[in-house]
N, C-alpha and C positions, 0 to 999 in steps of 0.2 A: 504493500499500499504506499503510495507516495506521501512524503511529508515535506514540509517547507518552512520558510521564514519570511517575514516581511520587515524590511528595515525602512523606517520613516525618518527623514532628516528635515529639520526646519531650515529655511533660509528666507531672506527678503525677496521681494519681487525684483526681477532684473529687467531694467530698461536700457535701450541703446538710443542715444541721442544722435540725430543725423542732421548735419549742418555744413554750411560752407565755411572753411577756415578764415575767409576774408570778411565774414559777417560777424564782426566783433559783438555788436549787441545780442546776437543770437547765442553766441559763445558764453557771454556773461549770463544770460538767461538760463542756459543749460547748467552752468555752475551752481547758480542760485537754487534752481529747482532741486538739484542733487543735494545741496547743503541742507535742506529741510526734509529729506526722506531717509529713513532707516535703510542702511546699505547703499546710500547714493554715491558713496566714494567708489564703489565697485561697478558702477554703471559706466560703460565706455562712452566716449564722445567720438563719433565716426566722421572723418572728413569726407565731404561729398564734393566731387569734381565733376564737372561736365567735360573738361579736358584736363588730362593728367599734366601736372606742372613738370618742369625740367628737374626739379629737385628729387623726383621719384625715379629718374632715369639713370641711376647708378648701375653698377655691374651686377647688383643683386636684384634689382627690380626692373630690369629691362623689359620693354613691351608691355608693362602693366597698364591696364585701362582704369578709368574711373569707376566703371562697373565692377571690375576685378576687385578694386580696393574696397568698395562697400560690401560686397558679397563675401570677400575674405574676412573682414572685421565681424560681420554678422555671424559667420560660421565659427570664428575664434571664440566669440563671447556667448553665443547661443542665447540671446535675450528672450524674455517672455513677450515683451511688447517693444515696438519701435516708435520713436518719438521724433518725427521730422520738425525742425524749426527753421523759420525764415523762408526765403523765397527759393525753394528748391522743388524740383519736379521728380517724383518717384515713380512715374509711370513706366519706365523702362524695367524696373525691378518688380518681380513677381512676389509681392507681399500680400498676404491675406488681409482683407479689410479688417477682420477681427483682431489682427496683430498691430494695427496702426491706432495710436491714440494722439489726441491734440495736447500740446504742452500746457495750454491755458486750463484745460480740464483737470490736469493733476492737481494744481494748487487751488482751484476755484472752491474745492470743498472746505478749505480752511474757514472761509467766511460763514459757512453754515454751522458747523459743529466742531471746528478746531481740527478736523482730520483731513487728509488728502483723499481724492477720489481714487487714487491708486497708491497702494503702499501704506506704510506707518509714518506718521508725521513727527515733527520736532516737539510739539506740545506734549505728546505722549511720552516722548523720551525724556524731556525735562521734568515732568511729573514723576517718572520712575527715578530720575536722579535725586529728587527731593525725598521720596520715600526710602530709597535704599542707601543713599550716600550722605546727604547733607544733615538728616536728622541725628546722625551719630558722629562722634568725634573721631577722626582718623589719625592714625600715627603719622602718616605723611599726608599733610593737607593737600587737597585737590583744588587747583586754581582754575576757575572757569572764565575764559576769555571770549568776548565777542568783539574783536577789535574794530576800531574805526579806521578804515582803509584809505590810505592816501590816494588821491585821484591819478597820480602818476604811477605807472605800472600796476594799476588797479586790477587788470585781468589776471596777472600772474599772482598777485597777493591774494585775490579772491579764491583762485585755484588752490593755494597752499593753505590758507586758514578756513576757507568756506565762508560764504556770505549769504544771508537770508534776504528774500525779496522784501522790499521796505515795508509793505503792509503787514507781513508776518513778524518781522523784527520789531515793529512798533508794539504788537501784542506781547512779544517776550519782554520788551522793556518795561511795559506797564504791569505785567503780571508775575514775572520770574526774577527780574534783576535783584530785587531787594531780598527775596527769600533765599535765593540761591547764591547771593553775593557775587553776581555777574560783574566782571570788570570790562571796561570798554577802553582800553588804551589805544592811542594812535600808533599805527605801524607804517613803516616805509621800506623801501627796498634796502636801506642801509642796516636795519635792525631786525628784519624778520628772522634771521638766523638764530636770534636769542631765544627762540620759542620752540626748539627741538625737544626739550624735556618732556618726558612722558607724563609728568604730573600737571602739565598745562593742557586743559581741555578746551578746544575751540570747536565751532560747528562741524568742520570736517571730521574731527575725531569723534564727535558725538554721534555721527551717522554710523560709526563703527561699533556702537555699543553692543556688547555681548558676542560679537562676530569674531571668529578666528579664522583668518584666510590661510588655506593650506594649498601649497603648490605641489601636489602629490605626483603629477605627471611630468616633472621636470628635473633634469640633472643639474640645473643652475641654482646657485644659492639665492639669487634674487636681491642680494645686498648691493646697492648701486649709489654712486655719486654721478649725477646728471649735470653736466656742464651745458648750459642752455642760455638762450637770449630772452630775457623777461619781457621783451616787447614784441616778440614773434609769436603770433597766434598758433601756428602749427607746432611750434616748440612746446607751448603751453598744453595744446591737445596731446602731444606725445608724452609729456610729463604726466598728465591726468591718466592716460591709458596705461602707462607702466604700473602705476599704483593700482589701477583696476585689475591688473594681471596678478596682484598679490606681491609685487616687488616692494622692498623696503627702500624708498628712494629718498636721497638727500639732494634736493635741487640746489645747485649752485648757479646763480645768475652771473653771466660774464661781466655785468656792470659793477659786481663787487668782488670778483674772484681774486683780485690782488690784495685784498684786505688780509691782514695777518690773523685776525680773529676768525675769518672764514676758512683759511688754510688750517688753523688749529682744529676747528670742528671737523673738517674733512679727514685730517690725520688721525684724530682720535676715533673716528668712525672706522677707518681702515684697521687700526690696531685692535679695536674691540671685536672685530669680525674674524680675526686671525686666531682661530681656535681649532683644536683637534676634532676630527670627526669622531662621533661616539663609538662607532663599531670599526674604526680603522685608525690606529694611532700613527700610521705613516702619512696620512692625508690631512690637510688643513682646509678649513673654509676660507674664502677670500672675498674680496670686493671687486665689482666691476666699475671701472672708471669709463663712462660712456659720454660720447659727445653727441649733441643734437645735430640735426641736419644743417642748421644755419651756421654752425661754428666752423670756422677754417681749421684745416689740419694743423697748421702752424701754431694757432692759438691754443688748440687742444694739447699739443706737445709742450708748450710753454707752461700751461697750467699744471700739467702732470709733473713736470720737472721742478716747478716752483714748490711743490708739496714736500719735496726732499724726504721721501718715504724711506726710513731705515731698512736696509736689506736684512732678511732673516739669517740666522746663524748658518743654516745649511743652504747651499745653492739650489738644491732640489725643491726647495719650498717657495712658494709664491704668495705673497700677501695681496697682490691685486692683478688684474689683467686690463689692458686697454682695448676698448672696443670702439672702432671707428665708424660703424654703421648702426643705424637704428634697428632694433629688433623687428623682424618682418611679420607683424601680426596678421597681415593681410594675405600672406603666402601660406597656403595649406600644407606645403612641403616643408618650408624653412621654419615655420612657426615652432615646431616641436624642437628643433635644433636650437633655436634662439631662446627658448624657455619662456615663451609668452602665450597669452590666451587666458580664458576664464580659469579662475582658481576655485577650489572647493571652499564654500562659505560654511564653516562649522559653527553651529549654534547649539542646538539640542537634538538628540536622536533617540529613538526607541526601536526595540525589536520585539516582534510577536511571532510566536510559534503556530504553525499550522499542522496540527496532528489530530485527525487526518485533514486532507485538503477539502475545505467546504465548498458548496456550489456557490455560495455568496459570502462576501466578506464585508463586514461593517466595522469601521474603526474611527475613533475620534482623531480630530487633527492634533498636531503638536503646535501649541500657540506660543508666541512671544509673551513673556511676563508682563510687558508694558503696553500690550495692545488694549485699546479702549474697547470694551465689550459692546457697547451701544453705538460706536462710531462707524464710519464708513458709509457708502452711498450706493450699495448693491453692486459694488465692483470689487476687484481683487486687491487683497490687503497683504497677504503673505503666501508663501509657497511651501508645500510639503513635497519632497522628492520620495517616491515610493519605489523601492527595489524589491521585486518578488523573486525569490529563489526557491524553486521547487526541485526536489531531489526524487528522481523516479517519475513514472506515470502509470496510469492504468490502461494503456493502450491508446490513449489520445494524448500526443505530445503537447506540452505546454510551450507557449512562446517565451523562450529564454532571452530573445533578442527582439526589442520593439524598434522597428525601423522608423525613421522620419517620413513625413509626407502622407500619413494616413489621415483622410478627411473624416471627421467624425469618430475619433478614436474611442470615445465613450461607448459607441455602439459595439465596437470590437471587443471590449473588455467587459461588456454587461454592466456599464456603470450608470448610475443615476446622475443626471446633470450632463450638459453638453459644453458650455463655456468654460467649465472648471478644469477640464483635463487637457493636457498637451503632452507631447513627447519631446523631451530634450536629449542631449548627448549622454546623460546619465540615466535615461529611462522615463518612466511615467512621472508626471508633475501634477500635483493638485493645487490649483490656485484658489485659495479659500477666501470666501467673501466675508465670513464671520468667525470669531473664535468659538471653541467648543462646538464645532460642527462635525458632522459625521461624513466620512467617505464610504461610499457603498459601491462595490464592484465585484466582478468575478475573476478568478484566475484565468488569465487569457489563453485561449487554446490557439496552438500554432496555425492550424489551417485557417481559422477565422481571421487572424492577423494577416497571414500572407495573401489571402484572397482579398481583404480589405485594402491592403497596400497596392495590389495589382489594379483593383478597381479605381483607386484614387489616381492612378496613372492612365486611366481610360480604357482598361481592358476588361472584356466581359469573360468571366472565368468559369470553367466547368471541370470538376474532378472527373477523370475518365474512369472507365471500367477497371483497368489495372490499378489506378489509384485507390479505388474502393476495395479492391482485393488486398492491396498493400496495408490499408488501414485495418481490415479485418484480420490479417495475420499478425499485425503489430499488437492488436488487442489480444489475440490468442496467446502471443508470447509474453504478455504482460508489460509491454513497453520496451523502450530502447535497450534497457539492460538485458532483456531476454533474448535480443538478437545474437548475443555472443554464442549461443548454442549452434547458430548456423555457420559459424567460422570454421567449418570442418569440410573439406572438399568431398570426402566420402559421403557425408551426410546429404550433400546437395545431389550427388549422383544416385543415392539410394531413393530420395524423394522423387527424382526424375523417373527412375525405374518403376516406382509404385504409384506414379501420377495416374489419375483417372480412376482411383479406387482399386488398383491391382493389388491383391493380398499377397503375402509372402509366408510361407510356412515357417513354424516356430524355430526349427533347427537352422534353416537357412538364414532366417532373419537375425537370429542370435549371432551367427557367424559374421554377418555384415556389421553388427553393432561391436563385436570385439575388435574387428579390423579398424573401424572408425575410432574407437577408443584409443587405439595405438598412436593415433595422430597427436594426441597429448603426450608429449615426451616426458613430462614431469610427473603427473599423477594419473596414469591410465586407469580408469575405473568403469568398465563396461556395465556393471550392474547400476552404478550410480547414474550413468549416461541414460540408460534405458529407463530408469525410474523418472529421471527429469523429462524425458521425451514423452512418457505417458501422462505425467502430471500436467504438461502443457497441452496434452490432447493432440499432439503432432501425430502419434500413432495410438491406436487402440487394439486391445486383444480381443480376438473373436474365435469362432470355430468354423471349419470348412467341412462340409458333408456333401454327399451325392444325392441328388433327387432320384427317388426310385421311379418316377414318372418319365422325365425328360432325360435322365441320365447324365445331367450336367452338375458339376461341382460349383458351389456358391459360397460366399462368405456370409456369416451371420453375426450380429452384435450379441454380446453376452446378455443384454437385456432381453433378447429374444429367446434365450435358452430355455426350452420347456420340452416336455415329452412329444410335443407336436410342433412343427414348424412349417412355414409357407415358403415354397420355393420362389424367389424374386424373378425367375426366368418364365416358368410355366404357370406360376401362381396357384399350383395345386398344394393342398395341405397333406402332409404325410408324417408318420412317426419318425423320430430320430432313431438311428440304429443301436438301440439299447442292447440288443443281443450281440452286437459286434463293436464294442467301444473303439477298437483300433481304427475303424473307418471314420471316426470323429477326429479331425486334424486341427490342433491348435495353430492359429495363424494371426499375423498382424497386418493392419491396413492403415494407411495414412487417413487422416480425419480433417474435417472442416475445410478451410481454405487451402490447406496443404494437400487435399486430395484432388484438386481441380487439375484437369489436363492442361498442359502447355502454358496456360496463362499464369498459373501459380508458379511454375518453373521460371518464367520471365520476371517475376517480381522479386526473386531471391536477391539479385543483384542490386536492386533499389534499396532493399533493407540493409544489406551489407555495405552499401555506400553511405547510407544514413548513419550506420554504426561506426563507420570509419571517421566521419567528421565529429560525431557526438562522443565517441569513447576513445578511438585510438588517438585522434588529435586532441581530445578532451577540450572541446570548444563548446560555447553556448550556441544553441541551433534554434531556429524556428523554421521547420520544414513544411512543405505541402507536397504530398505524393502525386503520382502521375496526373497531369492536368492538361487541358487545352484552353486557349485563350484567343480572343479576336479584338482587334481595334481597327475600326474602318474596314479596310480591304486586307489588312495584314493578319495572318493567322500564325500562331506558334503553338508548339507543344513540347513538353519536357517530361521526362521520366521522373524527375525529382528537382525541386528548387528549394533553396533555403538561404536564410540569413545566417551567417556564421561569424562569431566573435570570439577573438583570442585576445589575451593581454600580453604585452611585451613591455617589461620594466613598468608595470602598473597602468600603462595606457591602452585602452581597448582598441582593437583593430577589427573593424566591421567590414565584411565582405558579402556581396550578393553572388550566389553561385547557381548555375544551371547545369543539369546533368543528363547525359544521354547514356543509357545502360544497354548492355548485351550480356547474355549468359555465355554460352559457347558458340553463339553465331558470330558472324563477322560484321564489322561496320561497313556501311556502303555509302555511296555518294549522297543519297537522299538523307542519311543521318547527319553527315557533315553540313549539308545545305541547310537543314533545319537550325543547327547550332549557329550557322553564319547569320541567319536572320535575327536570331536572339542577340548575338553579339552586336549586330547593327542597332537594334532597338534598345539594348542596355549596355552602353559603353562603359567600361570599368569593371563589368561583371567577370567572374571567373568561370570559364567554360570547362567541363569535366567530361571525359569519356571513360566509362567504367565497364570492365569486362572481366569474366571469370577465366578467360584464357590467360596463360602465363606470358605470352608474347604477342606482337602484332605482326601480321603479314606484310610483305613488301608493298602490296597494294594499299593496305590501310596507312602505312607510313607516307606513301605519296599523297594520299587524300588529306592527311592531317597537316602536313608541313606548310602549305600556304596559309591555312588558318592560323597556325602557330607564329609564322613569321609576321602576319599582320597583327596579331595580339601582342607581340613583342614591342611594338612601337609605343612611344610615350603617349599618354592621354592627357592627364593633368594631375596635380597633386603628387607628382613623382611616381605615379603608378603607370605600369604598362597598360595598353588598351584593353585587351581581353586575354589574360594569361590562360593558357591551356594546361590542364592537369591531366595526366594519363594514370588510371588506376588499373592494375591487373590483379591476378589471384594473389600476388605477393602482398599487396597492400590490403586487399579486402579480407583476406583469411588471417591477417595479423591480429591475434588476440592477446598478445603480450605487450610488445611495443614495435614501432617501425625500426628503431635501431637494431633490435634483436633479429627481427625478420630479415633485414638486409644483411646482417652478419652471418646468419644461418644460411642465406641463399648463396653467399660467396660470390666470386667472379667480380663482374663490374658493380653489382650492388654493394659488395663489401667496401668498395672505395669511397662510398658516401656515408658509411657508418662511422659514428664518432663525434666528438665535440666540435670539430671544424665544420661540420655540416648541420644546419638547423632543420632537421627533418619534420619538426612539429610546427614550423612556421609555413603558412600556406604558399606564398609566392615563391620563396626559395625552393619549396618542394616542387612547384610547377617546372622551374628550371632543371631540377635533378631528374624528373621523370621523363622530360623531353630528351634529355641526353641518353637515358637508359633505353627508352622504348622506341624513339624516333631516330636514333643515331645522329642527333643534332649536336652542334658545338654549344658550349655554355652561353648563356645570355650575355655575359660581359664581353666574351670573345666576339660574338656576333655583333654586338653594339659597336665595339671599336672598329670592326671592319666596315660597318655601315657609315661611321664618321669619316673613315679614310676614303671611301668611295665618294662621299659628298665633297671632301676636300679636293680630290683629283678633278671632279667636275667643275668646281670653281676655277681651278687653275687652267 
């Protein structure tokens, strides 16, 4: 029986502000709105360009368009809502209308009841501060500052301290200044660096109340000194977005970078960060000294040299690194390398056990301690990320990967409510309108989710007859874990021989089982194997007798065992031969979906391929068995399709996979043509050809190679277009590990066994199987030759 858990994590609503960097009033407005929202400091400000400026045309961002920039930032931060500000046109971008909100709408609610229309507001945060902090005497006094910002460099200072809209600031002044002891000192570009102390609380820091940003998917420390121009709007936006990525940023304005006090602050920051790694005493944390786009190289080098950073005792240790380019948040390939993008906002979380898995789940939301119970305006105030993990299934696979782009996701998960649910990079998100509310939904079934996703892309989908048979077999096996019993070539051959309900006498059947059991080299157990096969009702014991009327022998179920039985051929009733018990022969017969002729035999490869991704590669999967789909005049069909997700260094890798399966038959041109259509309709998807044969014929290799070469070309995000994976009996019958199977196979396979080859990462495995089964050179060798060809053509 499947069991599971549900992890619920509280976080603020995530907004992305879209504006033109040259529109300074809109930039100030975005800063002011975020300064009065809980979590506002983690809301990105995305530069919107009609024409990409030259400053983006360096060697790392060549050929980037304004549309690329916007869509890259959106993907990096994955916001719940998008807030366009100013005179920009977003018609070219495919944003859902429900995702777009008006900036004036956010703060208009403050006039009604003191709460914003989206998110949690500054008044709720200040009330919480009074209840939890100011009423009690602190050992280390907390200084609350709402600075009076100088008009010169106002934009930069507002982004550093935070600044409330005037109407909201007046309410704070009248109602909170006295009871909280809020100070309002004047600040200028000359003295803002005096406020780095953690005991000084100003509006920007107030928005971070109880939020702990975690950069769990990055190898970068995120400790940064950012040399920037305090008068440059794009530099200010870049500074804001670095913080929104969870970086700890010390902004150094070029206007004051020569001051000794500023250099002292930067030097102390570098020394404080130079500490040992907790789990590796040979490594040290360090600081990144980063220049903005507007700072010349010479000025950057002069500033770094002026700090006179003492060298560590060992030359192998580094206190800091200089970075001459701004992290490429908009680049889906470079973002991970540069260590930027949305960070995990840790506030509170809970875990609920599901034992057993219910049909419907109803759980209360996790609420912020400071949210006003009766505030809000029927719109979303905070978010709960819902991570459902189900171990095992009862024959109906659950959706372990929830893909983006499903319209009406609530319907797919059986949820109550439609506007409240969305899909983020972290899975399901419930956008709560009220505290102490209930989330009601069902554990999402994989087939429902996959079909909903395909329908959202415009496809009409129908599960085919083989797909229905595969689902029935999966149910009979008790889910994906039960497929492991089929990872025995002899069992597939036996099922083939007994297809169509052909019985096999006991002694002959037992001999087959003993032989199949020997395929398990570690613990051969024929009795245990037979017991498992009969428990799963793959085979059933019965008796074989000859009819005295038609003289034909026929198999009978044990439930029919009586002194009189009916012949299934001539339909005459007759007594069993009690006088001659030796004429009664014990025999076995395949049962249920496993007894179907031919069709069932064709489904075994589908189940073994599903087992390969779910168990051998140990990834999260959301499969749909054999289906047909149609969009306009285009028709596609696949034996198996699934979303597959693996983690590499903590960052999930999600792939869409389409699979063409054969048993012992051979692939033909029509099979490859079908997958060509799919690859054209789903660029970036992985194409898989799976067979129970150990090798491919020369004809099959010739058919596959053009598709493989086309799939090796770059698509986007550093991914190849449609990588092709070849699975044979070696991979599909691997029930221990792929490394062990390749080592046992020997020959060319053994060359890819070991730690130098990542057999459990999908795209590297595509490259390996192409070399093994198609006699092709490695992807890297092929790619270098392609580059050389292009260079020769240019010459």
